C-alpha positions as a Markdown table, in Angstrom:
| # | Residue | x | y | z |
|---|---|---|---|---|
| 1 | Unk | -7.5 | 50.2 | 41.5 |
| 2 | Unk | -8.4 | 49.4 | 45.1 |
| 3 | Unk | -7.3 | 46.0 | 46.5 |
| 4 | Unk | -9.5 | 43.9 | 48.7 |
| 5 | Unk | -7.9 | 43.4 | 52.2 |
| 6 | Unk | -8.4 | 39.6 | 52.4 |
| 7 | Unk | -6.9 | 38.4 | 49.1 |
| 8 | Unk | -5.1 | 41.3 | 47.7 |
| 9 | Unk | -7.0 | 40.9 | 44.4 |
| 10 | Unk | -8.5 | 44.0 | 42.8 |
| 11 | Unk | -12.2 | 44.7 | 43.6 |
| 12 | Unk | -14.7 | 45.2 | 40.8 |
| 13 | Unk | -17.4 | 47.7 | 40.7 |
| 14 | Unk | -20.9 | 46.3 | 40.0 |
| 15 | Unk | -22.3 | 47.8 | 36.8 |
| 16 | Unk | -26.0 | 47.9 | 36.1 |
| 17 | Unk | -27.0 | 47.4 | 32.5 |
| 18 | Unk | -29.9 | 49.5 | 31.2 |
| 19 | Unk | -32.7 | 48.0 | 29.1 |
| 20 | Unk | -32.9 | 44.7 | 27.3 |
| 21 | Unk | -33.5 | 42.9 | 30.6 |
| 22 | Unk | -37.0 | 41.6 | 30.1 |
| 23 | Unk | -37.7 | 39.0 | 27.4 |
| 24 | Unk | -41.3 | 38.4 | 28.4 |
| 25 | Unk | -44.4 | 40.3 | 29.1 |
| 26 | Unk | -47.5 | 41.2 | 27.0 |
| 27 | Unk | -45.7 | 44.0 | 25.1 |
| 28 | Unk | -42.4 | 42.3 | 24.5 |
| 29 | Unk | -43.4 | 40.9 | 21.0 |
| 30 | Unk | -44.5 | 44.4 | 19.9 |
| 31 | Unk | -41.2 | 45.9 | 21.2 |
| 32 | Unk | -39.1 | 43.3 | 19.3 |
| 33 | Unk | -41.0 | 43.9 | 16.1 |
| 34 | Unk | -40.7 | 47.7 | 16.3 |
| 35 | Unk | -36.9 | 47.4 | 17.1 |
| 36 | Unk | -36.5 | 45.1 | 14.0 |
| 37 | Unk | -38.3 | 47.5 | 11.8 |
| 38 | Unk | -36.6 | 50.8 | 12.8 |
| 39 | Unk | -33.2 | 49.4 | 13.8 |
| 40 | Unk | -31.4 | 49.4 | 17.2 |
| 41 | Unk | -30.0 | 52.9 | 17.0 |
| 42 | Unk | -33.3 | 54.6 | 16.1 |
| 43 | Unk | -35.2 | 52.4 | 18.5 |
| 44 | Unk | -32.9 | 53.3 | 21.5 |
| 45 | Unk | -33.3 | 57.0 | 20.7 |
| 46 | Unk | -37.1 | 56.6 | 20.6 |
| 47 | Unk | -37.2 | 54.6 | 23.8 |
| 48 | Unk | -34.9 | 57.1 | 25.5 |
| 49 | Unk | -37.2 | 59.9 | 24.6 |
| 50 | Unk | -40.3 | 58.0 | 25.8 |
| 51 | Unk | -38.6 | 57.1 | 29.1 |
| 52 | Unk | -37.5 | 60.8 | 29.6 |
| 53 | Unk | -41.0 | 62.1 | 28.9 |
| 54 | Unk | -42.6 | 59.5 | 31.3 |
| 55 | Unk | -40.1 | 60.4 | 34.0 |
| 56 | Unk | -40.9 | 64.1 | 33.5 |
| 57 | Unk | -44.6 | 63.4 | 33.8 |
| 58 | Unk | -44.0 | 61.5 | 37.0 |
| 59 | Unk | -41.9 | 64.4 | 38.4 |
| 60 | Unk | -44.5 | 67.0 | 37.5 |
| 61 | Unk | -47.3 | 64.9 | 39.0 |
| 62 | Unk | -45.3 | 64.5 | 42.2 |
| 63 | Unk | -44.4 | 68.2 | 42.3 |
| 64 | Unk | -48.1 | 69.1 | 41.9 |
| 65 | Unk | -49.0 | 67.0 | 45.0 |
| 66 | Unk | -46.0 | 68.0 | 47.1 |
| 67 | Unk | -44.2 | 64.7 | 47.0 |
| 68 | Unk | -40.5 | 65.1 | 47.8 |
| 69 | Unk | -37.8 | 64.3 | 45.2 |
| 70 | Unk | -36.6 | 61.1 | 47.0 |
| 71 | Unk | -40.1 | 59.6 | 46.8 |
| 72 | Unk | -40.5 | 60.8 | 43.2 |
| 73 | Unk | -37.3 | 58.9 | 42.3 |
| 74 | Unk | -38.8 | 55.8 | 44.0 |
| 75 | Unk | -41.9 | 56.1 | 41.8 |
| 76 | Unk | -39.7 | 56.4 | 38.7 |
| 77 | Unk | -37.8 | 53.2 | 39.8 |
| 78 | Unk | -41.1 | 51.5 | 40.3 |
| 79 | Unk | -42.3 | 52.6 | 36.8 |
| 80 | Unk | -39.1 | 51.0 | 35.4 |
| 81 | Unk | -39.7 | 47.7 | 37.2 |
| 82 | Unk | -43.3 | 47.7 | 35.9 |
| 83 | Unk | -42.0 | 48.4 | 32.4 |
| 84 | Unk | -39.7 | 45.4 | 32.6 |
| 85 | Unk | -42.5 | 43.2 | 33.8 |
| 86 | Unk | -44.8 | 44.4 | 31.0 |
| 87 | Unk | -42.1 | 43.8 | 28.3 |
| 88 | Unk | -41.4 | 47.4 | 27.4 |
| 89 | Unk | -37.6 | 46.9 | 27.9 |
| 90 | Unk | -37.5 | 43.7 | 25.8 |
């Protein structure tokens, strides 16, 4: 493990957690109810498929209009932030 130069203590890599960030938003109550009905494992599978399909639609749209991959990834990140605000990642 790498050591920091100042203190000699090991440095830690920052890990970004996926999903379950947003607790508010207009869709959060619906998301929580569906998760409770179908269970965490099935819910995460369903959400993963939905996110994958949405990302593919964004990529196809960007490709159709000649948007480069870097900008398309930015649009996908924006969609994720909007999903958090709306409560889809509750």
